[in-house]
N, CA, C and O atoms as a GROMACS GRO file, in nm:
protein
  344
    1UNK      N    1  12.964   4.868  -1.287
    1UNK     CA    2  12.828   4.950  -1.284
    1UNK      C    3  12.714   4.866  -1.281
    1UNK      O    4  12.606   4.905  -1.326
    2UNK      N    5  12.733   4.733  -1.224
    2UNK     CA    6  12.625   4.653  -1.221
    2UNK      C    7  12.505   4.684  -1.138
    2UNK      O    8  12.393   4.642  -1.168
    3UNK      N    9  12.532   4.767  -1.022
    3UNK     CA   10  12.424   4.791  -0.932
    3UNK      C   11  12.374   4.936  -0.947
    3UNK      O   12  12.299   4.984  -0.862
    4UNK      N   13  12.414   5.007  -1.055
    4UNK     CA   14  12.388   5.158  -1.057
    4UNK      C   15  12.233   5.178  -1.050
    4UNK      O   16  12.156   5.107  -1.115
    5UNK      N   17  12.197   5.269  -0.977
    5UNK     CA   18  12.052   5.298  -0.949
    5UNK      C   19  12.029   5.446  -1.005
    5UNK      O   20  12.116   5.532  -0.988
    6UNK      N   21  11.921   5.471  -1.067
    6UNK     CA   22  11.887   5.625  -1.101
    6UNK      C   23  11.889   5.702  -0.986
    6UNK      O   24  11.837   5.657  -0.884
    7UNK      N   25  11.948   5.822  -0.987
    7UNK     CA   26  11.954   5.908  -0.871
    7UNK      C   27  11.830   6.006  -0.878
    7UNK      O   28  11.819   6.088  -0.788
    8UNK      N   29  11.751   6.003  -0.964
    8UNK     CA   30  11.628   6.080  -0.962
    8UNK      C   31  11.526   6.037  -0.841
    8UNK      O   32  11.491   5.921  -0.817
    9UNK      N   33  11.489   6.141  -0.777
    9UNK     CA   34  11.412   6.117  -0.647
    9UNK      C   35  11.293   6.024  -0.684
    9UNK      O   36  11.216   6.058  -0.773
   10UNK      N   37  11.277   5.920  -0.624
   10UNK     CA   38  11.148   5.836  -0.637
   10UNK      C   39  11.171   5.728  -0.755
   10UNK      O   40  11.094   5.633  -0.766
   11UNK      N   41  11.276   5.744  -0.839
   11UNK     CA   42  11.295   5.649  -0.952
   11UNK      C   43  11.353   5.521  -0.891
   11UNK      O   44  11.448   5.518  -0.813
   12UNK      N   45  11.290   5.423  -0.932
   12UNK     CA   46  11.340   5.275  -0.896
   12UNK      C   47  11.428   5.203  -0.994
   12UNK      O   48  11.479   5.095  -0.964
   13UNK      N   49  11.448   5.263  -1.114
   13UNK     CA   50  11.523   5.206  -1.220
   13UNK      C   51  11.668   5.167  -1.171
   13UNK      O   52  11.731   5.242  -1.097
   14UNK      N   53  11.716   5.052  -1.213
   14UNK     CA   54  11.856   5.012  -1.170
   14UNK      C   55  11.910   4.935  -1.287
   14UNK      O   56  11.842   4.853  -1.348
   15UNK      N   57  12.035   4.964  -1.318
   15UNK     CA   58  12.094   4.913  -1.427
   15UNK      C   59  12.121   4.751  -1.418
   15UNK      O   60  12.133   4.680  -1.518
   16UNK      N   61  12.128   4.705  -1.291
   16UNK     CA   62  12.156   4.567  -1.275
   16UNK      C   63  12.026   4.488  -1.310
   16UNK      O   64  12.035   4.374  -1.355
   17UNK      N   65  11.902   4.550  -1.290
   17UNK     CA   66  11.780   4.463  -1.305
   17UNK      C   67  11.714   4.501  -1.445
   17UNK      O   68  11.628   4.425  -1.490
   18UNK      N   69  11.747   4.609  -1.511
   18UNK     CA   70  11.689   4.650  -1.633
   18UNK      C   71  11.787   4.723  -1.741
   18UNK      O   72  11.838   4.832  -1.720
   19UNK      N   73  11.801   4.659  -1.837
   19UNK     CA   74  11.892   4.711  -1.937
   19UNK      C   75  11.818   4.780  -2.055
   19UNK      O   76  11.873   4.788  -2.165
   20UNK      N   77  11.694   4.828  -2.034
   20UNK     CA   78  11.626   4.886  -2.125
   20UNK      C   79  11.661   5.050  -2.141
   20UNK      O   80  11.632   5.117  -2.239
   21UNK      N   81  11.720   5.090  -2.040
   21UNK     CA   82  11.748   5.232  -2.029
   21UNK      C   83  11.890   5.269  -2.042
   21UNK      O   84  11.980   5.190  -2.011
   22UNK      N   85  11.911   5.386  -2.086
   22UNK     CA   86  12.064   5.443  -2.074
   22UNK      C   87  12.072   5.511  -1.932
   22UNK      O   88  11.975   5.562  -1.877
   23UNK      N   89  12.196   5.507  -1.880
   23UNK     CA   90  12.223   5.573  -1.748
   23UNK      C   91  12.335   5.680  -1.784
   23UNK      O   92  12.444   5.648  -1.832
   24UNK      N   93  12.294   5.814  -1.754
   24UNK     CA   94  12.377   5.923  -1.793
   24UNK      C   95  12.445   5.982  -1.663
   24UNK      O   96  12.386   5.992  -1.555
   25UNK      N   97  12.569   6.016  -1.684
   25UNK     CA   98  12.635   6.099  -1.580
   25UNK      C   99  12.575   6.221  -1.561
   25UNK      O  100  12.509   6.274  -1.650
   26UNK      N  101  12.592   6.274  -1.444
   26UNK     CA  102  12.558   6.419  -1.415
   26UNK      C  103  12.677   6.503  -1.476
   26UNK      O  104  12.792   6.461  -1.482
   27UNK      N  105  12.638   6.619  -1.519
   27UNK     CA  106  12.752   6.704  -1.566
   27UNK      C  107  12.866   6.726  -1.474
   27UNK      O  108  12.849   6.718  -1.353
   28UNK      N  109  12.979   6.754  -1.524
   28UNK     CA  110  13.095   6.783  -1.446
   28UNK      C  111  13.118   6.940  -1.407
   28UNK      O  112  13.192   6.983  -1.319
   29UNK      N  113  13.038   7.011  -1.495
   29UNK     CA  114  13.035   7.162  -1.459
   29UNK      C  115  12.945   7.189  -1.355
   29UNK      O  116  12.830   7.147  -1.365
   30UNK      N  117  12.984   7.258  -1.247
   30UNK     CA  118  12.923   7.281  -1.126
   30UNK      C  119  12.776   7.323  -1.146
   30UNK      O  120  12.680   7.259  -1.103
   31UNK      N  121  12.769   7.439  -1.218
   31UNK     CA  122  12.629   7.509  -1.243
   31UNK      C  123  12.530   7.405  -1.304
   31UNK      O  124  12.417   7.388  -1.258
   32UNK      N  125  12.579   7.338  -1.407
   32UNK     CA  126  12.490   7.248  -1.476
   32UNK      C  127  12.442   7.127  -1.382
   32UNK      O  128  12.327   7.085  -1.374
   33UNK      N  129  12.553   7.082  -1.313
   33UNK     CA  130  12.525   6.954  -1.217
   33UNK      C  131  12.425   7.012  -1.110
   33UNK      O  132  12.346   6.930  -1.062
   34UNK      N  133  12.419   7.130  -1.070
   34UNK     CA  134  12.330   7.177  -0.962
   34UNK      C  135  12.186   7.189  -1.026
   34UNK      O  136  12.085   7.158  -0.962
   35UNK      N  137  12.183   7.233  -1.147
   35UNK     CA  138  12.059   7.236  -1.218
   35UNK      C  139  11.995   7.107  -1.232
   35UNK      O  140  11.873   7.097  -1.213
   36UNK      N  141  12.075   6.996  -1.267
   36UNK     CA  142  12.011   6.864  -1.283
   36UNK      C  143  11.970   6.809  -1.138
   36UNK      O  144  11.865   6.747  -1.122
   37UNK      N  145  12.060   6.836  -1.032
   37UNK     CA  146  12.020   6.787  -0.892
   37UNK      C  147  11.890   6.848  -0.868
   37UNK      O  148  11.800   6.772  -0.833
   38UNK      N  149  11.862   6.980  -0.881
   38UNK     CA  150  11.730   7.043  -0.854
   38UNK      C  151  11.626   6.984  -0.930
   38UNK      O  152  11.522   6.946  -0.876
   39UNK      N  153  11.649   6.974  -1.062
   39UNK     CA  154  11.556   6.914  -1.166
   39UNK      C  155  11.497   6.775  -1.118
   39UNK      O  156  11.376   6.748  -1.118
   40UNK      N  157  11.603   6.689  -1.076
   40UNK     CA  158  11.557   6.555  -1.026
   40UNK      C  159  11.518   6.540  -0.890
   40UNK      O  160  11.497   6.426  -0.846
   41UNK      N  161  11.506   6.646  -0.814
   41UNK     CA  162  11.453   6.653  -0.683
   41UNK      C  163  11.568   6.606  -0.572
   41UNK      O  164  11.535   6.569  -0.459
   42UNK      N  165  11.700   6.609  -0.615
   42UNK     CA  166  11.803   6.566  -0.518
   42UNK      C  167  11.866   6.677  -0.453
   42UNK      O  168  11.986   6.698  -0.466
   43UNK      N  169  11.779   6.759  -0.374
   43UNK     CA  170  11.837   6.874  -0.307
   43UNK      C  171  11.937   6.841  -0.183
   43UNK      O  172  12.018   6.917  -0.130
   44UNK      N  173  11.911   6.710  -0.152
   44UNK     CA  174  12.007   6.655  -0.044
   44UNK      C  175  12.153   6.638  -0.088
   44UNK      O  176  12.243   6.621  -0.006
   45UNK      N  177  12.170   6.642  -0.208
   45UNK     CA  178  12.308   6.622  -0.262
   45UNK      C  179  12.374   6.770  -0.316
   45UNK      O  180  12.485   6.771  -0.371
   46UNK      N  181  12.307   6.875  -0.298
   46UNK     CA  182  12.355   7.001  -0.336
   46UNK      C  183  12.501   7.043  -0.261
   46UNK      O  184  12.577   7.126  -0.310
   47UNK      N  185  12.524   6.983  -0.152
   47UNK     CA  186  12.643   7.023  -0.093
   47UNK      C  187  12.754   6.913  -0.115
   47UNK      O  188  12.866   6.927  -0.064
   48UNK      N  189  12.723   6.804  -0.191
   48UNK     CA  190  12.826   6.709  -0.230
   48UNK      C  191  12.912   6.762  -0.330
   48UNK      O  192  12.864   6.831  -0.420
   49UNK      N  193  13.049   6.736  -0.323
   49UNK     CA  194  13.138   6.785  -0.434
   49UNK      C  195  13.090   6.722  -0.569
   49UNK      O  196  13.056   6.605  -0.584
   50UNK      N  197  13.092   6.808  -0.654
   50UNK     CA  198  13.055   6.784  -0.807
   50UNK      C  199  13.136   6.663  -0.861
   50UNK      O  200  13.084   6.577  -0.932
   51UNK      N  201  13.256   6.663  -0.825
   51UNK     CA  202  13.348   6.528  -0.873
   51UNK      C  203  13.285   6.408  -0.829
   51UNK      O  204  13.276   6.311  -0.904
   52UNK      N  205  13.235   6.408  -0.700
   52UNK     CA  206  13.174   6.292  -0.646
   52UNK      C  207  13.043   6.244  -0.715
   52UNK      O  208  13.017   6.129  -0.750
   53UNK      N  209  12.969   6.354  -0.728
   53UNK     CA  210  12.839   6.326  -0.808
   53UNK      C  211  12.866   6.286  -0.947
   53UNK      O  212  12.788   6.205  -0.996
   54UNK      N  213  12.961   6.330  -1.016
   54UNK     CA  214  13.004   6.289  -1.154
   54UNK      C  215  13.038   6.147  -1.166
   54UNK      O  216  13.003   6.076  -1.260
   55UNK      N  217  13.119   6.103  -1.053
   55UNK     CA  218  13.172   5.970  -1.051
   55UNK      C  219  13.070   5.872  -1.009
   55UNK      O  220  13.069   5.756  -1.051
   56UNK      N  221  12.985   5.920  -0.926
   56UNK     CA  222  12.902   5.815  -0.844
   56UNK      C  223  12.763   5.808  -0.874
   56UNK      O  224  12.705   5.706  -0.835
   57UNK      N  225  12.694   5.897  -0.938
   57UNK     CA  226  12.559   5.916  -0.966
   57UNK      C  227  12.526   5.906  -1.107
   57UNK      O  228  12.604   5.955  -1.188
   58UNK      N  229  12.422   5.849  -1.146
   58UNK     CA  230  12.364   5.839  -1.287
   58UNK      C  231  12.214   5.871  -1.290
   58UNK      O  232  12.146   5.848  -1.190
   59UNK      N  233  12.165   5.917  -1.387
   59UNK     CA  234  12.008   5.942  -1.407
   59UNK      C  235  11.973   5.866  -1.542
   59UNK      O  236  12.043   5.871  -1.644
   60UNK      N  237  11.862   5.799  -1.529
   60UNK     CA  238  11.828   5.706  -1.633
   60UNK      C  239  11.753   5.798  -1.753
   60UNK      O  240  11.709   5.912  -1.739
   61UNK      N  241  11.752   5.730  -1.857
   61UNK     CA  242  11.691   5.800  -1.987
   61UNK      C  243  11.549   5.825  -1.990
   61UNK      O  244  11.495   5.894  -2.076
   62UNK      N  245  11.478   5.759  -1.876
   62UNK     CA  246  11.326   5.784  -1.866
   62UNK      C  247  11.309   5.927  -1.849
   62UNK      O  248  11.215   5.981  -1.907
   63UNK      N  249  11.388   5.995  -1.777
   63UNK     CA  250  11.388   6.135  -1.746
   63UNK      C  251  11.411   6.244  -1.846
   63UNK      O  252  11.397   6.363  -1.815
   64UNK      N  253  11.448   6.204  -1.967
   64UNK     CA  254  11.482   6.298  -2.076
   64UNK      C  255  11.391   6.268  -2.191
   64UNK      O  256  11.356   6.156  -2.228
   65UNK      N  257  11.351   6.397  -2.249
   65UNK     CA  258  11.260   6.395  -2.352
   65UNK      C  259  11.336   6.354  -2.478
   65UNK      O  260  11.456   6.382  -2.483
   66UNK      N  261  11.278   6.291  -2.583
   66UNK     CA  262  11.360   6.251  -2.700
   66UNK      C  263  11.437   6.364  -2.753
   66UNK      O  264  11.554   6.346  -2.788
   67UNK      N  265  11.382   6.477  -2.761
   67UNK     CA  266  11.457   6.594  -2.829
   67UNK      C  267  11.575   6.638  -2.757
   67UNK      O  268  11.641   6.733  -2.801
   68UNK      N  269  11.611   6.574  -2.641
   68UNK     CA  270  11.733   6.609  -2.567
   68UNK      C  271  11.848   6.529  -2.617
   68UNK      O  272  11.960   6.553  -2.572
   69UNK      N  273  11.829   6.433  -2.709
   69UNK     CA  274  11.930   6.341  -2.758
   69UNK      C  275  11.988   6.395  -2.888
   69UNK      O  276  11.914   6.453  -2.967
   70UNK      N  277  12.112   6.380  -2.910
   70UNK     CA  278  12.174   6.416  -3.038
   70UNK      C  279  12.183   6.303  -3.155
   70UNK      O  280  12.232   6.324  -3.266
   71UNK      N  281  12.130   6.183  -3.112
   71UNK     CA  282  12.139   6.069  -3.203
   71UNK      C  283  12.001   5.990  -3.201
   71UNK      O  284  11.928   5.995  -3.102
   72UNK      N  285  11.969   5.918  -3.311
   72UNK     CA  286  11.862   5.838  -3.307
   72UNK      C  287  11.840   5.735  -3.206
   72UNK      O  288  11.730   5.708  -3.158
   73UNK      N  289  11.959   5.675  -3.172
   73UNK     CA  290  11.962   5.561  -3.073
   73UNK      C  291  11.931   5.612  -2.939
   73UNK      O  292  11.890   5.535  -2.852
   74UNK      N  293  11.947   5.739  -2.915
   74UNK     CA  294  11.922   5.808  -2.776
   74UNK      C  295  12.017   5.768  -2.667
   74UNK      O  296  11.991   5.748  -2.548
   75UNK      N  297  12.129   5.760  -2.727
   75UNK     CA  298  12.252   5.732  -2.629
   75UNK      C  299  12.333   5.847  -2.589
   75UNK      O  300  12.403   5.841  -2.489
   76UNK      N  301  12.326   5.962  -2.671
   76UNK     CA  302  12.410   6.082  -2.645
   76UNK      C  303  12.315   6.198  -2.622
   76UNK      O  304  12.228   6.226  -2.705
   77UNK      N  305  12.335   6.268  -2.503
   77UNK     CA  306  12.254   6.382  -2.476
   77UNK      C  307  12.312   6.497  -2.533
   77UNK      O  308  12.435   6.503  -2.542
   78UNK      N  309  12.235   6.595  -2.574
   78UNK     CA  310  12.283   6.719  -2.621
   78UNK      C  311  12.341   6.809  -2.499
   78UNK      O  312  12.293   6.800  -2.386
   79UNK      N  313  12.448   6.895  -2.531
   79UNK     CA  314  12.504   6.966  -2.422
   79UNK      C  315  12.401   7.047  -2.338
   79UNK      O  316  12.428   7.074  -2.221
   80UNK      N  317  12.286   7.086  -2.392
   80UNK     CA  318  12.190   7.165  -2.311
   80UNK      C  319  12.078   7.071  -2.254
   80UNK      O  320  11.976   7.122  -2.206
   81UNK      N  321  12.093   6.954  -2.256
   81UNK     CA  322  11.999   6.841  -2.212
   81UNK      C  323  11.962   6.875  -2.058
   81UNK      O  324  12.046   6.914  -1.977
   82UNK      N  325  11.841   6.857  -2.033
   82UNK     CA  326  11.795   6.876  -1.880
   82UNK      C  327  11.695   6.757  -1.844
   82UNK      O  328  11.608   6.723  -1.924
   83UNK      N  329  11.711   6.701  -1.731
   83UNK     CA  330  11.600   6.589  -1.701
   83UNK      C  331  11.478   6.672  -1.680
   83UNK      O  332  11.488   6.772  -1.608
   84UNK      N  333  11.360   6.640  -1.738
   84UNK     CA  334  11.240   6.702  -1.733
   84UNK      C  335  11.117   6.620  -1.698
   84UNK      O  336  11.013   6.667  -1.650
   85UNK      N  337  11.142   6.490  -1.728
   85UNK     CA  338  11.022   6.392  -1.719
   85UNK      C  339  11.036   6.304  -1.600
   85UNK      O  340  11.138   6.242  -1.570
   86UNK      N  341  10.909   6.305  -1.528
   86UNK     CA  342  10.897   6.229  -1.401
   86UNK      C  343  10.768   6.151  -1.413
   86UNK      O  344  10.731   6.078  -1.322
   0.00000   0.00000   0.00000
């Protein structure tokens, strides 16, 4: 995962260059995955199979409010978490 980039439109964060952020998988459930894609401006991926998005794309922690996490370390997202920060 050395070269993983954040999939949010316009975000330049990359796991290889900066370890200050967590990188979260997109949801594996189709409806939630589509919500996340729309929320992060990736309408270009709406026709991509969800399995491929889950395997190959991540979104960095910059795009999630602190209340979206289930632990103080901010490593685990709540089931209802949605990327909302840009």
